[in-house]
N, C-alpha and C positions, 0 to 999 in steps of 0.2 A: 202310478202306476197306470199301464193303458194296455189293453190286448188287441190283438187283431188276429187277423189271416195265418198261415202256413206257420203254427206255433209260435207267432210273436207275441212276447209282453217285453215292455220296454218301462225302462224307470227312470225319473228324472226327481234329482234333489232341488231345482230351481226352476223347472216349469219351462224353460227354454232348449237345454239342450237333453236329449234323451237318449238312453244305452238299452240296446239289447239284452235281456237277462237269460243267464241259461236254463236249459231245462232238460229235465231226465225224467228217462222213462214213458215218453208222449212221442207219439207220431208226429213226423214232421208237417205232416198233412193238418193238422188238428188246426182248427178255424176256432178261436175265442168269441164268446158272445157278451159275457158280462164278468165283472169282477167286483167283489165286497172284503170290505175291512171290516173284521168281527171284535177288533180290540186286543185280539191277542194275533191274529195271522189275516195275510191274502188269503182269499180263494177266488180263482179263475176256473170257467167253467164253460164247456164248448162240448166238440164232436171231432172224431177221427173217422176216416173212411175206412174200415176193415177190408181189405179184398179177398179174406176166407171166407165172409161170410154175406160178401156182397154189400154192406150196410154201413151205418152211421152208429159209433158206440159213442156215446155220452163219458166224458170226462172233467175230472173235477182234480185241479191241481192246487198246492199249497205251497206258501212262504210266509214265513214270520219276519223277513225283514223286506221283502219286495225283490229282493237280489239273487237268490238261488230258489229254483222251484223243482217240487217232486210231485207224481202222481199221487194224487190222494186217494181217489174213489173211478172207477169205470164202470160203466151201467151200460145195458143193451138197449138204448135208446138215446138218441140227440138230447142235451140239456142244452137250454137256451138262457136260461136265468138263475140266480141264486135270491134266496132269502132267508134271515138270521133273526130270532126272535127271542125276546126277553129271558125265556128258558135255556139259552144258549145253545140250541138247536139250528143245524145250518142244513136248509132245504135245496135240492135240485128239483128248477122247474122243468117239463120236457112238452114237447109236442104230444106225444102219447099217455093219454091220463093213466094208463096202467100202469106206468113206470114209478119204480121206487128208489129211493136213495139208501 
């Protein structure tokens, strides 16, 4: 699984052929920065521009198979990376030190 700009999430079963996956509940302008596998699910993190606040919202999307993706969290700051620890805690990492997930 790979992520990128403009809501792009790609999946490959052989590493050679990649297919764009459906994404639900997320703006088309979402730029994904990172992806992580927890052992149970994939999580992709990024940001989408919200014209109503004239700023970026952090988004974290989830998929158990890498095929169908849905919005899992939305926070008021751009998220750039994910971390997962031995206590099964998923953490979004932001440019804003005051942001929490």
